[in-house]
All heavy atoms as TSV, in Angstrom:
chain	resi	resn	atom	element	x	y	z
A	1	MET	N	N	26.611	37.015	61.139
A	1	MET	CA	C	27.753	36.353	61.726
A	1	MET	C	C	27.482	36.150	63.218
A	1	MET	O	O	26.953	37.018	63.890
A	1	MET	CB	C	29.008	37.204	61.521
A	1	MET	CG	C	30.226	36.608	62.180
A	1	MET	SD	S	31.726	37.586	62.021
A	1	MET	CE	C	32.162	37.203	60.357
A	2	THR	N	N	27.878	35.032	63.716
A	2	THR	CA	C	27.717	34.716	65.126
A	2	THR	C	C	28.666	35.579	65.955
A	2	THR	O	O	29.770	35.882	65.535
A	2	THR	CB	C	28.029	33.224	65.374
A	2	THR	OG1	O	27.219	32.444	64.511
A	2	THR	CG2	C	27.755	32.841	66.807
A	3	ARG	N	N	28.216	35.945	67.140
A	3	ARG	CA	C	29.032	36.791	68.003
A	3	ARG	C	C	29.303	36.095	69.333
A	3	ARG	O	O	28.562	35.216	69.745
A	3	ARG	CB	C	28.340	38.129	68.230
A	3	ARG	CG	C	28.160	38.852	66.901
A	3	ARG	CD	C	27.646	40.232	66.976
A	3	ARG	NE	N	28.396	41.196	67.733
A	3	ARG	CZ	C	29.494	41.838	67.300
A	3	ARG	NH1	N	29.967	41.588	66.106
A	3	ARG	NH2	N	30.086	42.731	68.050
A	4	LEU	N	N	30.373	36.504	69.971
A	4	LEU	CA	C	30.774	35.997	71.282
A	4	LEU	C	C	30.850	37.172	72.248
A	4	LEU	O	O	31.039	38.313	71.829
A	4	LEU	CB	C	32.180	35.381	71.222
A	4	LEU	CG	C	32.450	34.246	70.268
A	4	LEU	CD1	C	33.950	34.003	70.187
A	4	LEU	CD2	C	31.757	33.001	70.757
A	5	TYR	N	N	30.742	36.887	73.517
A	5	TYR	CA	C	31.003	37.900	74.532
A	5	TYR	C	C	32.251	37.428	75.255
A	5	TYR	O	O	32.274	36.325	75.816
A	5	TYR	CB	C	29.832	38.026	75.510
A	5	TYR	CG	C	29.977	39.223	76.413
A	5	TYR	CD1	C	29.602	40.485	75.969
A	5	TYR	CD2	C	30.515	39.102	77.688
A	5	TYR	CE1	C	29.746	41.596	76.772
A	5	TYR	CE2	C	30.658	40.199	78.501
A	5	TYR	CZ	C	30.274	41.441	78.042
A	5	TYR	OH	O	30.421	42.553	78.833
A	6	VAL	N	N	33.313	38.230	75.203
A	6	VAL	CA	C	34.582	37.833	75.806
A	6	VAL	C	C	35.041	38.853	76.834
A	6	VAL	O	O	34.703	40.037	76.754
A	6	VAL	CB	C	35.696	37.639	74.743
A	6	VAL	CG1	C	35.362	36.512	73.795
A	6	VAL	CG2	C	35.958	38.922	73.978
A	7	LYS	N	N	35.822	38.346	77.795
A	7	LYS	CA	C	36.469	39.168	78.805
A	7	LYS	C	C	37.938	38.784	78.818
A	7	LYS	O	O	38.281	37.634	78.520
A	7	LYS	CB	C	35.890	38.888	80.190
A	7	LYS	CG	C	34.465	39.294	80.380
A	7	LYS	CD	C	34.040	38.991	81.793
A	7	LYS	CE	C	32.634	39.453	82.055
A	7	LYS	NZ	N	32.258	39.279	83.460
A	8	PRO	N	N	38.820	39.714	79.192
A	8	PRO	CA	C	40.226	39.334	79.321
A	8	PRO	C	C	40.413	38.380	80.502
A	8	PRO	O	O	39.751	38.518	81.530
A	8	PRO	CB	C	40.952	40.656	79.569
A	8	PRO	CG	C	39.919	41.700	79.718
A	8	PRO	CD	C	38.583	41.114	79.427
A	9	ALA	N	N	41.288	37.411	80.332
A	9	ALA	CA	C	41.607	36.504	81.443
A	9	ALA	C	C	42.340	37.311	82.518
A	9	ALA	O	O	42.946	38.350	82.234
A	9	ALA	CB	C	42.479	35.360	80.945
A	10	GLU	N	N	42.275	36.851	83.742
A	10	GLU	CA	C	42.905	37.561	84.851
A	10	GLU	C	C	44.393	37.761	84.577
A	10	GLU	O	O	45.101	36.830	84.194
A	10	GLU	CB	C	42.705	36.784	86.147
A	10	GLU	CG	C	43.122	37.561	87.363
A	10	GLU	CD	C	42.744	36.872	88.655
A	10	GLU	OE1	O	41.751	36.137	88.677
A	10	GLU	OE2	O	43.470	37.068	89.634
A	11	GLY	N	N	44.840	38.993	84.742
A	11	GLY	CA	C	46.253	39.306	84.541
A	11	GLY	C	C	46.657	39.485	83.093
A	11	GLY	O	O	47.834	39.641	82.799
A	12	ARG	N	N	45.702	39.441	82.180
A	12	ARG	CA	C	45.998	39.572	80.743
A	12	ARG	C	C	45.394	40.855	80.189
A	12	ARG	O	O	44.382	41.347	80.671
A	12	ARG	CB	C	45.415	38.399	79.949
A	12	ARG	CG	C	45.834	37.026	80.397
A	12	ARG	CD	C	47.221	36.684	79.854
A	12	ARG	NE	N	47.665	35.400	80.332
A	12	ARG	CZ	C	47.696	34.304	79.586
A	12	ARG	NH1	N	47.301	34.328	78.342
A	12	ARG	NH2	N	48.119	33.179	80.101
A	13	THR	N	N	46.037	41.386	79.151
A	13	THR	CA	C	45.482	42.497	78.400
A	13	THR	C	C	45.002	41.927	77.081
A	13	THR	O	O	45.755	41.269	76.376
A	13	THR	CB	C	46.539	43.590	78.152
A	13	THR	OG1	O	46.994	44.057	79.425
A	13	THR	CG2	C	45.958	44.742	77.363
A	14	LEU	N	N	43.773	42.171	76.771
A	14	LEU	CA	C	43.154	41.642	75.562
A	14	LEU	C	C	42.962	42.797	74.588
A	14	LEU	O	O	42.389	43.819	74.944
A	14	LEU	CB	C	41.819	41.002	75.932
A	14	LEU	CG	C	41.071	40.216	74.884
A	14	LEU	CD1	C	41.916	39.076	74.343
A	14	LEU	CD2	C	39.789	39.670	75.479
A	15	ARG	N	N	43.464	42.661	73.373
A	15	ARG	CA	C	43.406	43.726	72.378
A	15	ARG	C	C	42.422	43.374	71.272
A	15	ARG	O	O	42.339	42.234	70.837
A	15	ARG	CB	C	44.775	43.956	71.751
A	15	ARG	CG	C	45.865	44.254	72.754
A	15	ARG	CD	C	45.806	45.659	73.182
A	15	ARG	NE	N	46.846	45.953	74.162
A	15	ARG	CZ	C	47.035	47.133	74.657
A	15	ARG	NH1	N	46.268	48.137	74.276
A	15	ARG	NH2	N	47.967	47.334	75.549
A	16	ASP	N	N	41.691	44.383	70.799
A	16	ASP	CA	C	40.705	44.211	69.730
A	16	ASP	C	C	41.276	44.742	68.422
A	16	ASP	O	O	41.447	45.960	68.260
A	16	ASP	CB	C	39.417	44.955	70.085
A	16	ASP	CG	C	38.302	44.725	69.086
A	16	ASP	OD1	O	38.544	44.103	68.024
A	16	ASP	OD2	O	37.179	45.158	69.368
A	17	PRO	N	N	41.566	43.876	67.462
A	17	PRO	CA	C	42.165	44.329	66.196
A	17	PRO	C	C	41.233	45.205	65.367
A	17	PRO	O	O	41.695	46.004	64.561
A	17	PRO	CB	C	42.496	43.028	65.462
A	17	PRO	CG	C	41.557	42.030	66.029
A	17	PRO	CD	C	41.348	42.433	67.466
A	18	GLU	N	N	39.945	45.093	65.568
A	18	GLU	CA	C	39.000	45.914	64.799
A	18	GLU	C	C	38.900	47.331	65.348
A	18	GLU	O	O	38.271	48.180	64.746
A	18	GLU	CB	C	37.625	45.249	64.771
A	18	GLU	CG	C	37.616	43.965	63.963
A	18	GLU	CD	C	36.243	43.361	63.848
A	18	GLU	OE1	O	35.278	43.885	64.432
A	18	GLU	OE2	O	36.129	42.336	63.150
A	19	ARG	N	N	39.470	47.575	66.513
A	19	ARG	CA	C	39.419	48.904	67.152
A	19	ARG	C	C	40.835	49.455	67.351
A	19	ARG	O	O	41.124	50.085	68.360
A	19	ARG	CB	C	38.704	48.823	68.499
A	19	ARG	CG	C	37.323	48.204	68.466
A	19	ARG	CD	C	36.291	49.085	67.920
A	19	ARG	NE	N	35.936	50.081	68.924
A	19	ARG	CZ	C	35.176	51.117	68.653
A	19	ARG	NH1	N	34.706	51.286	67.458
A	19	ARG	NH2	N	34.891	51.988	69.575
A	20	GLY	N	N	41.730	49.179	66.418
A	20	GLY	CA	C	43.091	49.690	66.518
A	20	GLY	C	C	43.876	49.074	67.663
A	20	GLY	O	O	44.735	49.715	68.249
A	21	TYR	N	N	43.572	47.832	67.981
A	21	TYR	CA	C	44.192	47.079	69.075
A	21	TYR	C	C	44.002	47.762	70.425
A	21	TYR	O	O	44.836	47.694	71.312
A	21	TYR	CB	C	45.662	46.775	68.776
A	21	TYR	CG	C	45.769	45.750	67.672
A	21	TYR	CD1	C	45.900	46.152	66.348
A	21	TYR	CD2	C	45.687	44.406	67.946
A	21	TYR	CE1	C	45.964	45.221	65.324
A	21	TYR	CE2	C	45.751	43.456	66.935
A	21	TYR	CZ	C	45.891	43.874	65.625
A	21	TYR	OH	O	45.944	42.953	64.625
A	22	GLU	N	N	42.852	48.396	70.569
A	22	GLU	CA	C	42.450	49.011	71.830
A	22	GLU	C	C	42.204	47.896	72.848
A	22	GLU	O	O	41.673	46.840	72.511
A	22	GLU	CB	C	41.165	49.789	71.567
A	22	GLU	CG	C	40.568	50.501	72.723
A	22	GLU	CD	C	39.300	51.222	72.289
A	22	GLU	OE1	O	39.402	52.271	71.649
A	22	GLU	OE2	O	38.211	50.693	72.582
A	23	ALA	N	N	42.577	48.138	74.095
A	23	ALA	CA	C	42.390	47.129	75.141
A	23	ALA	C	C	40.905	46.936	75.445
A	23	ALA	O	O	40.143	47.889	75.500
A	23	ALA	CB	C	43.125	47.539	76.409
A	24	VAL	N	N	40.515	45.682	75.619
A	24	VAL	CA	C	39.140	45.340	75.999
A	24	VAL	C	C	39.017	45.546	77.504
A	24	VAL	O	O	39.875	45.109	78.274
A	24	VAL	CB	C	38.817	43.877	75.623
A	24	VAL	CG1	C	37.452	43.470	76.125
A	24	VAL	CG2	C	38.926	43.677	74.120
A	25	LEU	N	N	37.964	46.217	77.929
A	25	LEU	CA	C	37.745	46.470	79.354
A	25	LEU	C	C	37.491	45.162	80.104
A	25	LEU	O	O	36.994	44.191	79.512
A	25	LEU	CB	C	36.546	47.399	79.538
A	25	LEU	CG	C	36.689	48.794	78.951
A	25	LEU	CD1	C	35.386	49.567	79.117
A	25	LEU	CD2	C	37.832	49.536	79.602
A	26	PRO	N	N	37.798	45.124	81.399
A	26	PRO	CA	C	37.554	43.909	82.182
A	26	PRO	C	C	36.100	43.455	82.182
A	26	PRO	O	O	35.817	42.280	82.400
A	26	PRO	CB	C	37.999	44.296	83.593
A	26	PRO	CG	C	38.955	45.411	83.402
A	26	PRO	CD	C	38.486	46.151	82.176
A	27	SER	N	N	35.174	44.384	81.930
A	27	SER	CA	C	33.758	44.010	81.889
A	27	SER	C	C	33.419	43.218	80.638
A	27	SER	O	O	32.383	42.579	80.565
A	27	SER	CB	C	32.883	45.258	81.971
A	27	SER	OG	O	33.206	46.147	80.921
A	28	GLY	N	N	34.285	43.263	79.616
A	28	GLY	CA	C	34.099	42.469	78.409
A	28	GLY	C	C	33.384	43.205	77.301
A	28	GLY	O	O	32.995	44.363	77.445
A	29	LYS	N	N	33.214	42.500	76.171
A	29	LYS	CA	C	32.523	43.081	75.024
A	29	LYS	C	C	32.095	41.999	74.044
A	29	LYS	O	O	32.612	40.888	74.073
A	29	LYS	CB	C	33.401	44.115	74.332
A	29	LYS	CG	C	34.582	43.524	73.571
A	29	LYS	CD	C	35.438	44.572	72.899
A	29	LYS	CE	C	34.760	45.119	71.693
A	29	LYS	NZ	N	35.543	46.068	70.928
A	30	HIS	N	N	31.141	42.352	73.175
A	30	HIS	CA	C	30.717	41.462	72.097
A	30	HIS	C	C	31.718	41.580	70.958
A	30	HIS	O	O	32.137	42.690	70.616
A	30	HIS	CB	C	29.331	41.858	71.585
A	30	HIS	CG	C	28.239	41.447	72.496
A	30	HIS	ND1	N	27.649	42.311	73.393
A	30	HIS	CD2	C	27.629	40.254	72.673
A	30	HIS	CE1	C	26.724	41.667	74.065
A	30	HIS	NE2	N	26.685	40.420	73.661
A	31	VAL	N	N	32.098	40.452	70.401
A	31	VAL	CA	C	33.034	40.414	69.280
A	31	VAL	C	C	32.540	39.392	68.263
A	31	VAL	O	O	31.783	38.479	68.601
A	31	VAL	CB	C	34.463	40.043	69.752
A	31	VAL	CG1	C	35.025	41.098	70.688
A	31	VAL	CG2	C	34.488	38.680	70.414
A	32	PRO	N	N	32.968	39.520	67.004
A	32	PRO	CA	C	32.570	38.517	66.014
A	32	PRO	C	C	33.280	37.185	66.279
A	32	PRO	O	O	34.391	37.158	66.798
A	32	PRO	CB	C	33.032	39.118	64.686
A	32	PRO	CG	C	34.087	40.095	65.047
A	32	PRO	CD	C	33.765	40.583	66.425
A	33	ARG	N	N	32.611	36.111	65.943
A	33	ARG	CA	C	33.198	34.780	66.141
A	33	ARG	C	C	34.166	34.503	64.991
A	33	ARG	O	O	33.797	33.908	63.975
A	33	ARG	CB	C	32.100	33.729	66.199
A	33	ARG	CG	C	32.603	32.346	66.518
A	33	ARG	CD	C	31.465	31.335	66.504
A	33	ARG	NE	N	31.944	30.045	66.871
A	33	ARG	CZ	C	31.926	29.545	68.096
A	33	ARG	NH1	N	31.419	30.251	69.075
A	33	ARG	NH2	N	32.409	28.348	68.355
A	34	THR	N	N	35.406	34.954	65.148
A	34	THR	CA	C	36.431	34.780	64.116
A	34	THR	C	C	37.565	33.928	64.667
A	34	THR	O	O	37.642	33.673	65.881
A	34	THR	CB	C	37.000	36.141	63.676
A	34	THR	OG1	O	37.617	36.766	64.812
A	34	THR	CG2	C	35.925	37.042	63.078
A	35	ASN	N	N	38.459	33.513	63.783
A	35	ASN	CA	C	39.610	32.724	64.225
A	35	ASN	C	C	40.449	33.478	65.246
A	35	ASN	O	O	40.993	32.881	66.168
A	35	ASN	CB	C	40.471	32.316	63.034
A	35	ASN	CG	C	39.840	31.203	62.240
A	35	ASN	OD1	O	39.058	30.418	62.765
A	35	ASN	ND2	N	40.171	31.130	60.955
A	36	TYR	N	N	40.565	34.793	65.093
A	36	TYR	CA	C	41.347	35.592	66.036
A	36	TYR	C	C	40.824	35.404	67.456
A	36	TYR	O	O	41.589	35.108	68.379
A	36	TYR	CB	C	41.308	37.076	65.652
A	36	TYR	CG	C	42.003	37.953	66.671
A	36	TYR	CD1	C	43.385	38.107	66.641
A	36	TYR	CD2	C	41.288	38.598	67.679
A	36	TYR	CE1	C	44.033	38.878	67.578
A	36	TYR	CE2	C	41.929	39.379	68.625
A	36	TYR	CZ	C	43.303	39.520	68.577
A	36	TYR	OH	O	43.937	40.287	69.512
A	37	TRP	N	N	39.522	35.592	67.661
A	37	TRP	CA	C	38.949	35.496	69.006
A	37	TRP	C	C	38.931	34.060	69.514
A	37	TRP	O	O	39.145	33.816	70.707
A	37	TRP	CB	C	37.559	36.121	69.045
A	37	TRP	CG	C	37.651	37.598	68.857
A	37	TRP	CD1	C	37.279	38.323	67.766
A	37	TRP	CD2	C	38.212	38.538	69.776
A	37	TRP	NE1	N	37.561	39.649	67.954
A	37	TRP	CE2	C	38.130	39.810	69.185
A	37	TRP	CE3	C	38.755	38.437	71.045
A	37	TRP	CZ2	C	38.588	40.963	69.821
A	37	TRP	CZ3	C	39.210	39.593	71.679
A	37	TRP	CH2	C	39.120	40.835	71.067
A	38	LEU	N	N	38.706	33.103	68.629
A	38	LEU	CA	C	38.732	31.694	69.053
A	38	LEU	C	C	40.139	31.299	69.507
A	38	LEU	O	O	40.301	30.554	70.473
A	38	LEU	CB	C	38.241	30.791	67.919
A	38	LEU	CG	C	36.768	30.978	67.547
A	38	LEU	CD1	C	36.422	30.135	66.325
A	38	LEU	CD2	C	35.853	30.646	68.716
A	39	ARG	N	N	41.175	31.836	68.840
A	39	ARG	CA	C	42.560	31.580	69.266
A	39	ARG	C	C	42.837	32.234	70.618
A	39	ARG	O	O	43.511	31.652	71.470
A	39	ARG	CB	C	43.562	32.104	68.241
A	39	ARG	CG	C	43.759	31.189	67.056
A	39	ARG	CD	C	44.999	31.557	66.245
A	39	ARG	NE	N	45.107	32.972	65.956
A	39	ARG	CZ	C	44.623	33.583	64.875
A	39	ARG	NH1	N	43.976	32.893	63.967
A	39	ARG	NH2	N	44.787	34.880	64.695
A	40	ARG	N	N	42.334	33.430	70.836
A	40	ARG	CA	C	42.547	34.123	72.121
A	40	ARG	C	C	41.940	33.293	73.253
A	40	ARG	O	O	42.515	33.181	74.331
A	40	ARG	CB	C	41.918	35.525	72.113
A	40	ARG	CG	C	42.484	36.489	71.097
A	40	ARG	CD	C	43.887	37.032	71.378
A	40	ARG	NE	N	44.960	36.099	71.474
A	40	ARG	CZ	C	45.641	35.563	70.433
A	40	ARG	NH1	N	45.315	35.860	69.206
A	40	ARG	NH2	N	46.623	34.730	70.632
A	41	ILE	N	N	40.768	32.707	72.998
A	41	ILE	CA	C	40.134	31.858	74.011
A	41	ILE	C	C	40.952	30.585	74.218
A	41	ILE	O	O	41.251	30.199	75.347
A	41	ILE	CB	C	38.676	31.530	73.604
A	41	ILE	CG1	C	37.820	32.805	73.635
A	41	ILE	CG2	C	38.088	30.459	74.516
A	41	ILE	CD1	C	36.461	32.662	72.988
A	42	LYS	N	N	41.363	29.954	73.127
A	42	LYS	CA	C	42.128	28.704	73.201
A	42	LYS	C	C	43.458	28.897	73.941
A	42	LYS	O	O	43.873	28.038	74.724
A	42	LYS	CB	C	42.398	28.178	71.794
A	42	LYS	CG	C	43.153	26.878	71.756
A	42	LYS	CD	C	43.350	26.392	70.345
A	42	LYS	CE	C	44.162	25.109	70.330
A	42	LYS	NZ	N	44.375	24.632	68.960
A	43	HIS	N	N	44.112	30.033	73.734
A	43	HIS	CA	C	45.413	30.293	74.354
A	43	HIS	C	C	45.298	30.870	75.769
A	43	HIS	O	O	46.308	31.127	76.404
A	43	HIS	CB	C	46.247	31.220	73.473
A	43	HIS	CG	C	46.688	30.562	72.203
A	43	HIS	ND1	N	47.821	29.791	72.105
A	43	HIS	CD2	C	46.126	30.538	70.982
A	43	HIS	CE1	C	47.948	29.323	70.875
A	43	HIS	NE2	N	46.918	29.762	70.173
A	44	GLY	N	N	44.065	31.095	76.221
A	44	GLY	CA	C	43.866	31.542	77.592
A	44	GLY	C	C	43.945	33.040	77.792
A	44	GLY	O	O	43.979	33.512	78.930
A	45	ASP	N	N	43.994	33.816	76.704
A	45	ASP	CA	C	44.024	35.273	76.829
A	45	ASP	C	C	42.632	35.839	77.076
A	45	ASP	O	O	42.491	36.901	77.684
A	45	ASP	CB	C	44.588	35.913	75.554
A	45	ASP	CG	C	46.018	35.484	75.296
A	45	ASP	OD1	O	46.774	35.323	76.275
A	45	ASP	OD2	O	46.395	35.315	74.116
A	46	ALA	N	N	41.618	35.154	76.569
A	46	ALA	CA	C	40.232	35.610	76.688
A	46	ALA	C	C	39.392	34.507	77.304
A	46	ALA	O	O	39.710	33.327	77.195
A	46	ALA	CB	C	39.674	35.984	75.319
A	47	ILE	N	N	38.314	34.929	77.927
A	47	ILE	CA	C	37.352	33.996	78.519
A	47	ILE	C	C	36.000	34.299	77.896
A	47	ILE	O	O	35.570	35.456	77.877
A	47	ILE	CB	C	37.260	34.197	80.040
A	47	ILE	CG1	C	38.614	33.923	80.695
A	47	ILE	CG2	C	36.175	33.315	80.642
A	47	ILE	CD1	C	38.685	34.373	82.133
A	48	GLU	N	N	35.352	33.267	77.373
A	48	GLU	CA	C	33.990	33.461	76.864
A	48	GLU	C	C	33.068	33.564	78.071
A	48	GLU	O	O	33.108	32.732	78.969
A	48	GLU	CB	C	33.587	32.306	75.957
A	48	GLU	CG	C	32.305	32.554	75.233
A	48	GLU	CD	C	31.987	31.505	74.188
A	48	GLU	OE1	O	32.749	30.547	74.016
A	48	GLU	OE2	O	30.940	31.659	73.540
A	49	ALA	N	N	32.268	34.610	78.105
A	49	ALA	CA	C	31.419	34.878	79.269
A	49	ALA	C	C	30.004	35.207	78.830
A	49	ALA	O	O	29.741	35.404	77.646
A	49	ALA	CB	C	32.007	36.041	80.063
A	50	LYS	N	N	29.119	35.282	79.812
A	50	LYS	CA	C	27.745	35.708	79.538
A	50	LYS	C	C	27.718	37.230	79.598
A	50	LYS	O	O	28.293	37.817	80.517
A	50	LYS	CB	C	26.780	35.131	80.571
A	50	LYS	CG	C	26.584	33.650	80.438
A	50	LYS	CD	C	25.533	33.169	81.402
A	50	LYS	CE	C	25.321	31.667	81.246
A	50	LYS	NZ	N	24.287	31.174	82.156
A	51	PRO	N	N	27.051	37.850	78.655
A	51	PRO	CA	C	26.972	39.314	78.695
A	51	PRO	C	C	26.119	39.775	79.873
A	51	PRO	O	O	25.233	39.053	80.321
A	51	PRO	CB	C	26.312	39.689	77.362
A	51	PRO	CG	C	25.646	38.459	76.900
A	51	PRO	CD	C	26.370	37.295	77.504
A	52	PRO	N	N	26.403	40.967	80.392
A	52	PRO	CA	C	25.575	41.471	81.490
A	52	PRO	C	C	24.166	41.744	80.994
A	52	PRO	O	O	23.955	42.048	79.822
A	52	PRO	CB	C	26.276	42.767	81.901
A	52	PRO	CG	C	27.077	43.157	80.714
A	52	PRO	CD	C	27.423	41.889	79.995
A	53	LYS	N	N	23.219	41.621	81.903
A	53	LYS	CA	C	21.830	41.894	81.526
A	53	LYS	C	C	21.669	43.392	81.314
A	53	LYS	O	O	22.222	44.184	82.081
A	53	LYS	CB	C	20.877	41.414	82.618
A	53	LYS	CG	C	20.851	39.910	82.741
A	53	LYS	CD	C	19.823	39.466	83.743
A	53	LYS	CE	C	19.819	37.940	83.813
A	53	LYS	NZ	N	18.799	37.440	84.723
A	54	PRO	N	N	20.939	43.785	80.279
A	54	PRO	CA	C	20.740	45.213	80.046
A	54	PRO	C	C	19.944	45.835	81.192
A	54	PRO	O	O	19.066	45.203	81.769
A	54	PRO	CB	C	19.962	45.282	78.739
A	54	PRO	CG	C	19.484	43.910	78.470
A	54	PRO	CD	C	20.276	42.956	79.306
A	55	GLU	N	N	20.301	47.074	81.502
A	55	GLU	CA	C	19.587	47.767	82.571
A	55	GLU	C	C	18.189	48.127	82.098
A	55	GLU	O	O	17.991	48.508	80.953
A	55	GLU	CB	C	20.333	49.035	82.966
A	55	GLU	CG	C	21.673	48.770	83.595
A	55	GLU	CD	C	22.366	50.053	84.004
A	55	GLU	OE1	O	21.684	51.085	84.143
A	55	GLU	OE2	O	23.580	50.013	84.166
A	56	LYS	N	N	17.236	47.997	83.004
A	56	LYS	CA	C	15.869	48.361	82.662
A	56	LYS	C	C	15.746	49.877	82.700
A	56	LYS	O	O	16.246	50.519	83.630
A	56	LYS	CB	C	14.876	47.736	83.649
A	56	LYS	CG	C	14.830	46.224	83.551
A	56	LYS	CD	C	13.823	45.655	84.511
A	56	LYS	CE	C	13.797	44.140	84.410
A	56	LYS	NZ	N	12.863	43.551	85.357
A	57	PRO	N	N	15.105	50.453	81.718
A	57	PRO	CA	C	14.952	51.909	81.734
A	57	PRO	C	C	14.046	52.339	82.889
A	57	PRO	O	O	13.129	51.625	83.276
A	57	PRO	CB	C	14.311	52.233	80.388
A	57	PRO	CG	C	13.738	50.952	79.898
A	57	PRO	CD	C	14.514	49.844	80.559
A	58	ALA	N	N	14.339	53.500	83.428
A	58	ALA	CA	C	13.528	54.014	84.531
A	58	ALA	C	C	12.137	54.343	84.010
A	58	ALA	O	O	11.974	54.824	82.894
A	58	ALA	CB	C	14.177	55.258	85.117
A	59	LYS	N	N	11.146	54.045	84.819
A	59	LYS	CA	C	9.768	54.331	84.405
A	59	LYS	C	C	9.546	55.839	84.414
A	59	LYS	O	O	9.912	56.528	85.365
A	59	LYS	CB	C	8.772	53.661	85.347
A	59	LYS	CG	C	8.749	52.162	85.212
A	59	LYS	CD	C	7.675	51.579	86.091
A	59	LYS	CE	C	7.625	50.066	85.938
A	59	LYS	NZ	N	6.601	49.462	86.772
A	60	ALA	N	N	8.965	56.316	83.366
A	60	ALA	CA	C	8.648	57.740	83.277
A	60	ALA	C	C	7.404	58.012	84.115
A	60	ALA	O	O	6.411	57.302	84.037
A	60	ALA	CB	C	8.408	58.140	81.834
A	61	THR	N	N	7.477	59.042	84.911
A	61	THR	CA	C	6.309	59.394	85.730
A	61	THR	C	C	5.520	60.456	84.988
A	61	THR	O	O	6.076	61.359	84.373
A	61	THR	CB	C	6.726	59.922	87.110
A	61	THR	OG1	O	7.586	61.033	86.922
A	61	THR	CG2	C	7.444	58.856	87.898
A	62	SER	N	N	4.253	60.328	85.042
A	62	SER	CA	C	3.396	61.275	84.333
A	62	SER	C	C	2.772	62.282	85.306
A	62	SER	O	O	1.858	62.993	84.959
A	62	SER	CB	C	2.307	60.550	83.561
A	62	SER	OG	O	1.521	59.785	84.451
A	63	ALA	N	N	3.275	62.294	86.533
A	63	ALA	CA	C	2.744	63.235	87.517
A	63	ALA	C	C	3.184	64.643	87.148
A	63	ALA	O	O	4.337	64.887	86.837
A	63	ALA	CB	C	3.245	62.883	88.906
A	64	LYS	N	N	2.221	65.574	87.173
A	64	LYS	CA	C	2.524	66.957	86.833
A	64	LYS	C	C	2.748	67.749	88.121
A	64	LYS	O	O	2.049	67.541	89.113
A	64	LYS	CB	C	1.368	67.584	86.046
A	64	LYS	CG	C	1.181	66.946	84.699
A	64	LYS	CD	C	0.051	67.629	83.971
A	64	LYS	CE	C	-0.193	66.980	82.637
A	64	LYS	NZ	N	-1.310	67.602	81.932
A	65	LYS	N	N	3.711	68.656	88.058
A	65	LYS	CA	C	3.957	69.514	89.203
A	65	LYS	C	C	2.963	70.656	89.180
A	65	LYS	O	O	2.688	71.228	88.135
A	65	LYS	CB	C	5.366	70.098	89.153
A	65	LYS	CG	C	6.418	69.146	89.565
A	65	LYS	CD	C	7.747	69.869	89.671
A	65	LYS	CE	C	8.804	69.009	90.272
A	65	LYS	NZ	N	10.070	69.717	90.403
A	66	GLU	N	N	2.475	70.981	90.335
A	66	GLU	CA	C	1.564	72.133	90.428
A	66	GLU	C	C	2.330	73.256	91.074
A	66	GLU	O	O	2.965	73.087	92.100
A	66	GLU	CB	C	0.326	71.779	91.250
A	66	GLU	CG	C	-0.564	70.790	90.546
A	66	GLU	CD	C	-1.835	70.542	91.317
A	66	GLU	OE1	O	-2.303	71.469	92.010
A	66	GLU	OE2	O	-2.366	69.438	91.223
A	67	ASP	N	N	2.271	74.448	90.469
A	67	ASP	CA	C	2.987	75.605	91.007
A	67	ASP	C	C	2.173	76.349	92.002
A	67	ASP	O	O	1.074	76.498	92.097
A	67	ASP	CB	C	3.419	76.556	89.894
A	67	ASP	CG	C	4.470	75.885	89.011
A	67	ASP	OD1	O	5.288	75.133	89.545
A	67	ASP	OD2	O	4.465	76.152	87.806
């Protein structure tokens, strides 16, 4: 199934029906592309956005400590 990344519109509370109508954080989340989410976008409750880029993992150092 196709997915969307949505954020709540400014001044709106966006609820996720698949999570017990838990509020979506302002940073947004991935959701399935269903009629529910498409209606939220159409009515101005949600904004389709680009997801944040994943953080790069810190490089592991192989330097050994000498006691």
